[in-house]
C-alpha positions as a Markdown table, in Angstrom:
| # | Residue | x | y | z |
|---|---|---|---|---|
| 1 | Met | 77.1 | 139.0 | 108.4 |
| 2 | Gly | 76.9 | 137.6 | 111.9 |
| 3 | Ala | 73.2 | 136.7 | 111.5 |
| 4 | Trp | 74.0 | 135.0 | 108.2 |
| 5 | Leu | 76.7 | 132.9 | 109.8 |
| 6 | Arg | 74.4 | 131.9 | 112.7 |
| 7 | Asn | 71.7 | 130.8 | 110.3 |
| 8 | His | 74.2 | 128.6 | 108.5 |
| 9 | Arg | 75.5 | 127.1 | 111.7 |
| 10 | Arg | 72.0 | 126.3 | 112.8 |
| 11 | Ala | 71.2 | 124.7 | 109.5 |
| 12 | Leu | 74.4 | 122.6 | 109.6 |
| 13 | Ala | 73.6 | 121.6 | 113.2 |
| 14 | His | 70.1 | 120.7 | 112.3 |
| 15 | Ala | 71.3 | 118.5 | 109.4 |
| 16 | Leu | 73.9 | 116.8 | 111.6 |
| 17 | Arg | 71.2 | 116.0 | 114.2 |
| 18 | Arg | 69.0 | 114.5 | 111.5 |
| 19 | Leu | 71.8 | 112.2 | 110.4 |
| 20 | Trp | 72.7 | 111.3 | 114.0 |
| 21 | Ser | 69.1 | 110.5 | 114.9 |
| 22 | Ala | 68.9 | 107.8 | 112.3 |
| 23 | Pro | 72.3 | 106.1 | 112.2 |
| 24 | Val | 71.2 | 103.0 | 110.3 |
| 25 | Asn | 69.6 | 105.1 | 107.5 |
| 26 | Thr | 72.7 | 107.3 | 107.5 |
| 27 | Leu | 75.0 | 104.3 | 107.2 |
| 28 | Phe | 73.0 | 102.6 | 104.4 |
| 29 | Gly | 72.7 | 105.9 | 102.5 |
| 30 | Ala | 76.5 | 106.5 | 102.7 |
| 31 | Leu | 77.1 | 102.9 | 101.6 |
| 32 | Val | 74.8 | 103.3 | 98.5 |
| 33 | Val | 76.5 | 106.5 | 97.5 |
| 34 | Gly | 80.0 | 105.1 | 98.3 |
| 35 | Val | 79.6 | 101.9 | 96.4 |
| 36 | Thr | 78.1 | 103.8 | 93.4 |
| 37 | Leu | 81.1 | 106.2 | 93.4 |
| 38 | Ala | 83.6 | 103.4 | 94.0 |
| 39 | Leu | 82.7 | 101.3 | 91.0 |
| 40 | Pro | 83.8 | 103.8 | 88.3 |
| 41 | Ala | 86.7 | 105.1 | 90.4 |
| 42 | Gly | 87.9 | 101.5 | 91.0 |
| 43 | Gly | 87.4 | 100.7 | 87.3 |
| 44 | Glu | 89.5 | 103.7 | 86.4 |
| 45 | Ala | 92.3 | 102.7 | 88.7 |
| 46 | Met | 92.3 | 99.1 | 87.4 |
| 47 | Leu | 92.2 | 100.3 | 83.8 |
| 48 | Ser | 95.1 | 102.7 | 84.3 |
| 49 | Ser | 97.2 | 99.8 | 85.9 |
| 50 | Leu | 96.3 | 97.4 | 83.1 |
| 51 | Leu | 97.3 | 100.0 | 80.5 |
| 52 | Ala | 100.5 | 100.7 | 82.3 |
| 53 | Phe | 101.2 | 96.9 | 82.3 |
| 54 | Gly | 100.5 | 96.7 | 78.6 |
| 55 | Arg | 103.0 | 99.6 | 78.0 |
| 56 | His | 105.6 | 97.8 | 80.0 |
| 57 | Val | 105.1 | 94.6 | 78.1 |
| 58 | Ser | 105.1 | 96.2 | 74.7 |
| 59 | Gly | 107.8 | 98.8 | 75.4 |
| 60 | Pro | 107.7 | 102.5 | 74.4 |
| 61 | Pro | 107.2 | 103.5 | 70.8 |
| 62 | Gln | 110.3 | 104.3 | 68.9 |
| 63 | Leu | 111.2 | 105.5 | 65.4 |
| 64 | Ser | 114.4 | 104.4 | 63.6 |
| 65 | Val | 115.8 | 107.0 | 61.4 |
| 66 | Phe | 118.2 | 105.4 | 58.8 |
| 67 | Leu | 120.6 | 107.7 | 57.0 |
| 68 | Thr | 121.9 | 107.1 | 53.5 |
| 69 | Val | 125.0 | 104.9 | 53.3 |
| 70 | Asp | 127.1 | 107.7 | 51.9 |
| 71 | Ala | 126.2 | 110.2 | 54.7 |
| 72 | Asp | 129.3 | 111.6 | 56.4 |
| 73 | Ile | 129.8 | 112.8 | 59.9 |
| 74 | Ala | 128.8 | 116.4 | 59.1 |
| 75 | Glu | 125.6 | 115.3 | 57.5 |
| 76 | Ala | 124.8 | 113.1 | 60.4 |
| 77 | Gly | 125.4 | 116.1 | 62.7 |
| 78 | Glu | 122.9 | 118.1 | 60.7 |
| 79 | Val | 120.3 | 115.4 | 61.3 |
| 80 | Glu | 121.1 | 115.4 | 65.0 |
| 81 | Arg | 120.6 | 119.2 | 65.1 |
| 82 | Arg | 117.2 | 118.9 | 63.5 |
| 83 | Leu | 116.3 | 116.2 | 66.0 |
| 84 | Arg | 117.2 | 118.6 | 68.9 |
| 85 | Glu | 114.9 | 121.3 | 67.4 |
| 86 | Gln | 112.0 | 119.0 | 66.4 |
| 87 | Pro | 109.1 | 119.3 | 68.8 |
| 88 | Gly | 107.4 | 116.1 | 70.1 |
| 89 | Ile | 110.7 | 114.2 | 70.7 |
| 90 | Ala | 111.5 | 113.1 | 74.2 |
| 91 | Glu | 115.0 | 111.7 | 73.6 |
| 92 | Phe | 117.2 | 110.1 | 70.9 |
| 93 | Arg | 120.5 | 108.2 | 70.6 |
| 94 | Phe | 122.9 | 107.8 | 67.7 |
| 95 | Val | 123.7 | 104.3 | 66.4 |
| 96 | Ala | 126.9 | 104.3 | 64.4 |
| 97 | Arg | 127.2 | 101.9 | 61.4 |
| 98 | Thr | 130.3 | 100.3 | 62.9 |
| 99 | Glu | 128.3 | 99.5 | 66.1 |
| 100 | Thr | 125.6 | 97.8 | 64.0 |
| 101 | Leu | 128.2 | 95.8 | 62.0 |
| 102 | Lys | 129.8 | 94.6 | 65.3 |
| 103 | Arg | 126.4 | 93.6 | 66.7 |
| 104 | Phe | 125.6 | 91.6 | 63.6 |
| 105 | Arg | 129.0 | 89.9 | 63.7 |
| 106 | Gln | 128.1 | 88.6 | 67.1 |
| 107 | Thr | 124.9 | 87.1 | 65.9 |
| 108 | Ala | 125.0 | 83.3 | 65.4 |
| 109 | Gly | 125.5 | 82.4 | 61.7 |
| 110 | Met | 126.0 | 86.0 | 60.5 |
| 111 | Gln | 129.8 | 86.4 | 60.8 |
| 112 | Glu | 130.7 | 84.6 | 57.6 |
| 113 | Val | 128.0 | 86.5 | 55.7 |
| 114 | Ile | 129.3 | 89.8 | 57.0 |
| 115 | Asp | 132.9 | 88.9 | 56.2 |
| 116 | Ala | 132.0 | 88.0 | 52.6 |
| 117 | Leu | 130.6 | 91.6 | 52.0 |
| 118 | Pro | 133.0 | 94.0 | 50.3 |
| 119 | Arg | 132.2 | 96.9 | 52.7 |
| 120 | Asn | 130.0 | 97.8 | 55.6 |
| 121 | Pro | 126.4 | 97.7 | 54.2 |
| 122 | Phe | 124.8 | 99.3 | 57.3 |
| 123 | Pro | 123.9 | 103.0 | 57.5 |
| 124 | Asp | 124.2 | 105.3 | 60.5 |
| 125 | Ala | 120.9 | 105.6 | 62.4 |
| 126 | Phe | 119.1 | 107.4 | 65.1 |
| 127 | Val | 116.7 | 105.7 | 67.5 |
| 128 | Val | 114.1 | 108.3 | 68.5 |
| 129 | Thr | 111.7 | 108.1 | 71.5 |
| 130 | Pro | 108.7 | 110.4 | 70.9 |
| 131 | Gly | 107.1 | 112.4 | 73.7 |
| 132 | Gly | 103.6 | 110.9 | 73.1 |
| 133 | Glu | 101.9 | 107.8 | 71.9 |
| 134 | Asp | 99.1 | 109.2 | 69.7 |
| 135 | Pro | 99.3 | 107.2 | 66.4 |
| 136 | Pro | 98.4 | 110.2 | 64.1 |
| 137 | Ala | 101.1 | 112.3 | 65.9 |
| 138 | Leu | 103.7 | 109.5 | 65.5 |
| 139 | Glu | 102.9 | 109.2 | 61.8 |
| 140 | Ala | 103.2 | 113.0 | 61.4 |
| 141 | Leu | 106.6 | 112.9 | 63.1 |
| 142 | Arg | 107.7 | 110.1 | 60.9 |
| 143 | Ala | 106.6 | 111.9 | 57.7 |
| 144 | Ala | 108.4 | 115.1 | 58.9 |
| 145 | Met | 111.7 | 113.3 | 59.5 |
| 146 | Ala | 111.5 | 111.3 | 56.3 |
| 147 | Gly | 111.8 | 114.5 | 54.3 |
| 148 | Trp | 115.1 | 115.6 | 55.8 |
| 149 | Pro | 118.3 | 115.5 | 53.7 |
| 150 | Lys | 120.3 | 112.3 | 53.8 |
| 151 | Val | 117.5 | 110.4 | 55.5 |
| 152 | Glu | 116.9 | 107.2 | 53.6 |
| 153 | His | 114.0 | 105.7 | 55.6 |
| 154 | Val | 112.1 | 106.2 | 58.9 |
| 155 | Gln | 110.6 | 103.1 | 60.4 |
| 156 | Leu | 107.8 | 103.3 | 62.8 |
| 157 | Asp | 105.9 | 100.3 | 64.4 |
| 158 | Thr | 102.5 | 101.8 | 65.1 |
| 159 | Asp | 100.5 | 98.5 | 65.2 |
| 160 | Trp | 100.9 | 98.1 | 69.0 |
| 161 | Ala | 100.3 | 101.8 | 69.6 |
| 162 | Lys | 97.0 | 101.6 | 67.6 |
| 163 | Arg | 95.9 | 98.6 | 69.5 |
| 164 | Leu | 96.7 | 100.2 | 72.8 |
| 165 | Asp | 94.9 | 103.4 | 71.7 |
| 166 | Ala | 91.8 | 101.4 | 70.7 |
| 167 | Met | 91.8 | 99.6 | 74.0 |
| 168 | Leu | 92.3 | 102.9 | 75.9 |
| 169 | Arg | 89.3 | 104.5 | 74.1 |
| 170 | Leu | 87.1 | 101.5 | 74.6 |
| 171 | Gly | 88.0 | 101.3 | 78.3 |
| 172 | Arg | 87.5 | 105.0 | 78.9 |
| 173 | Leu | 84.2 | 104.9 | 77.1 |
| 174 | Ala | 83.0 | 102.0 | 79.3 |
| 175 | Val | 84.1 | 103.7 | 82.5 |
| 176 | Leu | 82.4 | 106.9 | 81.4 |
| 177 | Val | 79.1 | 105.1 | 80.5 |
| 178 | Leu | 79.2 | 103.3 | 83.9 |
| 179 | Ala | 80.0 | 106.6 | 85.7 |
| 180 | Gly | 77.1 | 108.3 | 83.9 |
| 181 | Leu | 74.6 | 105.6 | 84.7 |
| 182 | Leu | 75.7 | 105.5 | 88.3 |
| 183 | Gly | 75.7 | 109.3 | 88.5 |
| 184 | Val | 72.0 | 109.3 | 87.5 |
| 185 | Ala | 71.4 | 106.6 | 90.2 |
| 186 | Ile | 73.1 | 108.8 | 92.8 |
| 187 | Val | 71.0 | 111.8 | 91.9 |
| 188 | Ala | 67.8 | 109.6 | 92.1 |
| 189 | Val | 68.8 | 108.2 | 95.5 |
| 190 | Ser | 69.7 | 111.6 | 96.9 |
| 191 | Phe | 66.6 | 113.2 | 95.6 |
| 192 | Asn | 64.4 | 110.5 | 97.0 |
| 193 | Thr | 66.2 | 110.7 | 100.4 |
| 194 | Ile | 65.8 | 114.4 | 100.7 |
| 195 | Arg | 62.1 | 114.1 | 99.5 |
| 196 | Leu | 61.4 | 111.7 | 102.3 |
| 197 | Gln | 63.0 | 114.1 | 104.8 |
| 198 | Ile | 60.8 | 116.9 | 103.5 |
| 199 | Leu | 57.7 | 114.7 | 103.8 |
| 200 | Thr | 58.5 | 113.7 | 107.4 |
| 201 | Gln | 59.0 | 117.4 | 108.3 |
| 202 | Arg | 56.0 | 118.7 | 106.4 |
| 203 | Ala | 54.3 | 119.9 | 109.6 |
| 204 | Glu | 57.4 | 121.6 | 110.8 |
| 205 | Ile | 57.8 | 123.3 | 107.5 |
| 206 | Glu | 54.2 | 124.6 | 107.5 |
| 207 | Val | 54.7 | 126.0 | 111.0 |
| 208 | Ser | 57.9 | 127.7 | 109.9 |
| 209 | Arg | 56.1 | 129.3 | 107.0 |
| 210 | Leu | 53.3 | 130.6 | 109.3 |
| 211 | Leu | 56.0 | 132.2 | 111.5 |
| 212 | Gly | 57.4 | 134.0 | 108.5 |
| 213 | Ala | 60.4 | 131.8 | 107.5 |
| 214 | Thr | 61.7 | 132.4 | 104.0 |
| 215 | Asp | 62.2 | 129.6 | 101.4 |
| 216 | Ala | 66.0 | 130.0 | 101.7 |
| 217 | Phe | 65.7 | 129.4 | 105.5 |
| 218 | Ile | 63.6 | 126.3 | 105.1 |
| 219 | Arg | 65.7 | 124.8 | 102.3 |
| 220 | Arg | 69.1 | 125.5 | 103.9 |
| 221 | Pro | 69.1 | 122.4 | 106.3 |
| 222 | Phe | 68.2 | 120.1 | 103.4 |
| 223 | Tyr | 71.1 | 121.5 | 101.3 |
| 224 | Tyr | 73.4 | 120.7 | 104.2 |
| 225 | Phe | 71.8 | 117.3 | 104.7 |
| 226 | Gly | 72.5 | 116.4 | 101.0 |
| 227 | Ser | 76.0 | 117.7 | 101.1 |
| 228 | Leu | 76.9 | 115.8 | 104.3 |
| 229 | Gln | 75.4 | 112.6 | 102.9 |
| 230 | Gly | 77.5 | 113.1 | 99.7 |
| 231 | Leu | 80.6 | 113.8 | 101.8 |
| 232 | Leu | 80.1 | 110.6 | 103.8 |
| 233 | Gly | 79.5 | 108.6 | 100.6 |
| 234 | Gly | 82.7 | 110.0 | 99.1 |
| 235 | Gly | 84.6 | 108.9 | 102.2 |
| 236 | Val | 83.1 | 105.4 | 102.0 |
| 237 | Ala | 84.0 | 105.3 | 98.3 |
| 238 | Trp | 87.6 | 106.3 | 99.1 |
| 239 | Leu | 87.8 | 103.6 | 101.7 |
| 240 | Ile | 86.4 | 101.0 | 99.3 |
| 241 | Val | 88.9 | 101.9 | 96.5 |
| 242 | Leu | 91.8 | 102.0 | 99.0 |
| 243 | Ala | 90.9 | 98.6 | 100.4 |
| 244 | Gly | 90.4 | 97.1 | 96.9 |
| 245 | Thr | 93.8 | 98.4 | 95.7 |
| 246 | Arg | 95.6 | 97.1 | 98.8 |
| 247 | Leu | 93.9 | 93.7 | 98.4 |
| 248 | Leu | 94.8 | 93.4 | 94.7 |
| 249 | Arg | 98.2 | 95.0 | 94.8 |
| 250 | Gln | 100.2 | 91.9 | 95.5 |
| 251 | Pro | 98.4 | 89.6 | 93.0 |
| 252 | Val | 99.0 | 92.3 | 90.3 |
| 253 | Ala | 102.7 | 92.6 | 91.3 |
| 254 | Asp | 103.1 | 88.8 | 91.2 |
| 255 | Leu | 101.5 | 88.7 | 87.7 |
| 256 | Ala | 103.9 | 91.5 | 86.5 |
| 257 | Val | 106.9 | 89.7 | 87.8 |
| 258 | Leu | 106.1 | 86.8 | 85.5 |
| 259 | Tyr | 106.4 | 89.2 | 82.5 |
| 260 | Gly | 109.7 | 90.6 | 83.9 |
| 261 | Val | 108.3 | 94.1 | 84.8 |
| 262 | Glu | 107.8 | 95.9 | 88.1 |
| 263 | Leu | 104.2 | 97.1 | 88.4 |
| 264 | Gly | 101.7 | 97.5 | 91.2 |
| 265 | Leu | 98.1 | 98.5 | 91.4 |
| 266 | Glu | 98.0 | 101.9 | 93.0 |
| 267 | Pro | 95.1 | 104.3 | 94.0 |
| 268 | Leu | 94.1 | 107.0 | 91.6 |
| 269 | Gly | 96.7 | 109.7 | 91.3 |
| 270 | Asp | 99.6 | 111.0 | 89.1 |
| 271 | Arg | 103.0 | 109.5 | 89.2 |
| 272 | Val | 106.1 | 111.5 | 88.2 |
| 273 | Lys | 109.5 | 109.8 | 87.6 |
| 274 | Ile | 112.5 | 112.1 | 87.1 |
| 275 | Ala | 115.8 | 110.6 | 85.8 |
| 276 | Lys | 119.1 | 112.2 | 84.9 |
| 277 | Ala | 119.5 | 112.0 | 81.2 |
| 278 | Ser | 123.1 | 112.0 | 80.2 |
| 279 | Gly | 123.5 | 113.1 | 76.6 |
| 280 | Ser | 119.9 | 114.1 | 76.3 |
| 281 | Ser | 119.0 | 116.5 | 73.4 |
| 282 | Lys | 117.1 | 118.9 | 75.7 |
| 283 | Arg | 117.5 | 120.2 | 79.2 |
| 284 | Ile | 114.1 | 118.8 | 80.4 |
| 285 | Thr | 112.2 | 116.3 | 78.3 |
| 286 | Ile | 108.8 | 115.1 | 79.3 |
| 287 | Lys | 106.9 | 112.0 | 78.3 |
| 288 | Asn | 103.2 | 111.7 | 79.1 |
| 289 | Leu | 101.5 | 108.4 | 79.8 |
| 290 | Gly | 98.2 | 107.3 | 81.2 |
| 291 | Val | 94.7 | 108.8 | 81.0 |
| 292 | Gly | 94.3 | 111.8 | 78.7 |
| 293 | Asn | 98.0 | 112.0 | 77.9 |
| 294 | Lys | 97.2 | 113.1 | 74.3 |
| 295 | Thr | 95.8 | 116.4 | 75.5 |
| 296 | Ile | 98.9 | 117.4 | 77.6 |
| 297 | Pro | 101.8 | 119.3 | 76.1 |
| 298 | Cys | 105.3 | 117.8 | 76.2 |
| 299 | Glu | 107.1 | 121.2 | 76.4 |
| 300 | Ala | 108.4 | 121.9 | 80.0 |
| 301 | Glu | 107.2 | 125.5 | 79.9 |
| 302 | Gln | 103.6 | 124.5 | 79.1 |
| 303 | His | 103.5 | 121.5 | 81.5 |
| 304 | Ser | 102.6 | 121.8 | 85.2 |
| 305 | Ala | 105.2 | 119.3 | 86.2 |
| 306 | Gly | 107.8 | 120.8 | 83.9 |
| 307 | Arg | 107.3 | 124.3 | 85.3 |
| 308 | Val | 107.8 | 123.0 | 88.8 |
| 309 | Ile | 111.1 | 121.2 | 87.8 |
| 310 | Gln | 112.3 | 124.3 | 86.0 |
| 311 | Lys | 111.7 | 126.5 | 89.0 |
| 312 | Met | 113.3 | 124.1 | 91.5 |
| 313 | Ala | 116.3 | 123.5 | 89.2 |
| 314 | Ala | 116.9 | 127.2 | 88.8 |
| 315 | Asp | 116.6 | 128.0 | 92.5 |
| 316 | Phe | 119.1 | 125.2 | 93.5 |
| 317 | Asp | 121.5 | 125.8 | 90.5 |
| 318 | Ile | 121.0 | 122.3 | 89.1 |
| 319 | Leu | 122.1 | 122.1 | 85.5 |
| 320 | Asp | 121.5 | 118.3 | 84.8 |
| 321 | Ala | 119.6 | 117.2 | 81.8 |
| 322 | Leu | 116.4 | 115.5 | 83.1 |
| 323 | His | 113.9 | 113.1 | 81.5 |
| 324 | Val | 110.5 | 113.2 | 83.2 |
| 325 | Thr | 107.8 | 110.6 | 82.8 |
| 326 | Val | 104.4 | 111.6 | 83.9 |
| 327 | Thr | 101.8 | 108.8 | 84.3 |
| 328 | Lys | 98.4 | 110.4 | 84.6 |
| 329 | Gly | 95.8 | 108.8 | 86.8 |
| 330 | Val | 93.7 | 111.9 | 87.4 |
| 331 | Ile | 91.6 | 112.8 | 84.3 |
| 332 | Pro | 92.7 | 116.2 | 82.8 |
| 333 | Gly | 90.1 | 118.8 | 82.3 |
| 334 | Ala | 87.5 | 117.2 | 84.6 |
| 335 | Gly | 87.8 | 119.6 | 87.5 |
| 336 | Met | 89.6 | 117.0 | 89.7 |
| 337 | Gly | 92.9 | 118.8 | 90.2 |
| 338 | Ser | 94.8 | 117.0 | 87.5 |
| 339 | Ser | 97.4 | 119.7 | 86.9 |
| 340 | Ala | 97.8 | 120.0 | 90.7 |
| 341 | Ala | 98.4 | 116.3 | 91.0 |
| 342 | Ser | 101.2 | 116.4 | 88.4 |
| 343 | Ala | 102.8 | 119.6 | 90.0 |
| 344 | Ala | 102.7 | 118.1 | 93.5 |
| 345 | Ala | 104.2 | 114.8 | 92.4 |
| 346 | Ala | 106.9 | 116.6 | 90.5 |
| 347 | Ala | 107.9 | 118.7 | 93.5 |
| 348 | Val | 108.1 | 115.6 | 95.7 |
| 349 | Ala | 110.1 | 113.6 | 93.1 |
| 350 | Phe | 112.6 | 116.4 | 92.5 |
| 351 | Asn | 113.0 | 116.9 | 96.3 |
| 352 | Lys | 113.7 | 113.2 | 96.7 |
| 353 | Leu | 116.0 | 112.9 | 93.6 |
| 354 | Tyr | 118.4 | 115.6 | 94.9 |
| 355 | Asn | 117.8 | 115.0 | 98.6 |
| 356 | Leu | 116.8 | 118.7 | 99.2 |
| 357 | Arg | 114.9 | 117.9 | 102.4 |
| 358 | Leu | 112.4 | 120.7 | 101.8 |
| 359 | Lys | 109.5 | 121.2 | 104.2 |
| 360 | Lys | 105.9 | 120.5 | 103.1 |
| 361 | Glu | 105.1 | 124.2 | 103.0 |
| 362 | Asp | 108.0 | 124.8 | 100.6 |
| 363 | Leu | 106.9 | 121.9 | 98.4 |
| 364 | Val | 103.4 | 123.3 | 98.2 |
| 365 | Glu | 104.9 | 126.7 | 97.1 |
| 366 | Tyr | 106.9 | 125.1 | 94.3 |
| 367 | Ala | 103.9 | 122.9 | 93.3 |
| 368 | Ala | 101.8 | 126.1 | 93.0 |
| 369 | Glu | 104.3 | 127.3 | 90.3 |
| 370 | Gly | 103.0 | 124.4 | 88.1 |
| 371 | Glu | 99.5 | 125.8 | 88.2 |
| 372 | Ile | 100.6 | 128.7 | 86.1 |
| 373 | Ala | 100.7 | 126.3 | 83.1 |
| 374 | Ser | 97.0 | 125.5 | 83.4 |
| 375 | Ala | 95.4 | 128.3 | 85.4 |
| 376 | Gly | 97.7 | 131.2 | 84.4 |
| 377 | Thr | 98.5 | 132.0 | 88.0 |
| 378 | Lys | 99.7 | 130.3 | 91.2 |
| 379 | Val | 96.8 | 128.4 | 92.8 |
| 380 | Ala | 97.5 | 126.3 | 95.9 |
| 381 | Ala | 93.9 | 125.5 | 96.7 |
| 382 | Thr | 93.9 | 122.2 | 94.9 |
| 383 | Leu | 97.2 | 121.1 | 96.3 |
């Protein structure tokens, strides 16, 4: 074991000396890899921010459930019970027919019309906010609620959701194509760089073979050389994306203000917002936004952020109903620690909401609880 570690240390030291001996080549190689990685990463960050801006301007999707005019309080309560039990619903609120009548009376030119009617023509209604934005799922939810007793009509405006979904798919496809092409370019550049290193050290390699060196011993320094070059390129890419987001953050925020929303360009990552939901139909409701939100469950028990919040609420005896909005910036299922990003953000958000003042080690422990939802066990490595 000791000899194996010494061989790896020597190979790492040899690769570091090679990089240090040609600083200009090392710098340009890192820049090539960094710029190549930064383009799709920056495009993903920009796309996520633009989609979030579109959601703020358009508003969240909602369904209006209109009851029959003759529905009484007990029948409205039955519909409310069904809404509580229906999966895929983030929250809902009841709009009484008297409230609707009062609002129409306050509308200019409508008071005389309303007074001329023999009775209140408006039905009781529920305004439902679904947990996702997938148009087929919204349509399925609408069809399910339309079949309930005493439900006259369920109205769903899916046009904007379909447009947003089409823009999302087009944008993601463009970023994936760009990432694929640039990935091929990175492989070609790295292959050519390592090939040149091998050619310049051909005599040294031949002498090593004559002395009995194995293929693994000869290849090991080149593996480390490529890994270090990729690591440096990744660092450069991170700096480029960070600088770009900081440079564009204020112009994007100024544009958002003109539309009456608060929005800023942020680096890639997940954002979790936790709010106390008075009168919510469920203890913890989750709404997923951002990249890959269709593939993420809305049930707290199956969601990495939801499990973290459940655990922290139980440990600190917090019984508030909570509404959680998870805006995904890290692509799910791509091996980038997407579930860990949501779990860590949820732990930090809950800690801040209730001013728990937990240490970083405690937050990591709670965030590891969220990994059970995706990995089946506590995994703190990606946190």
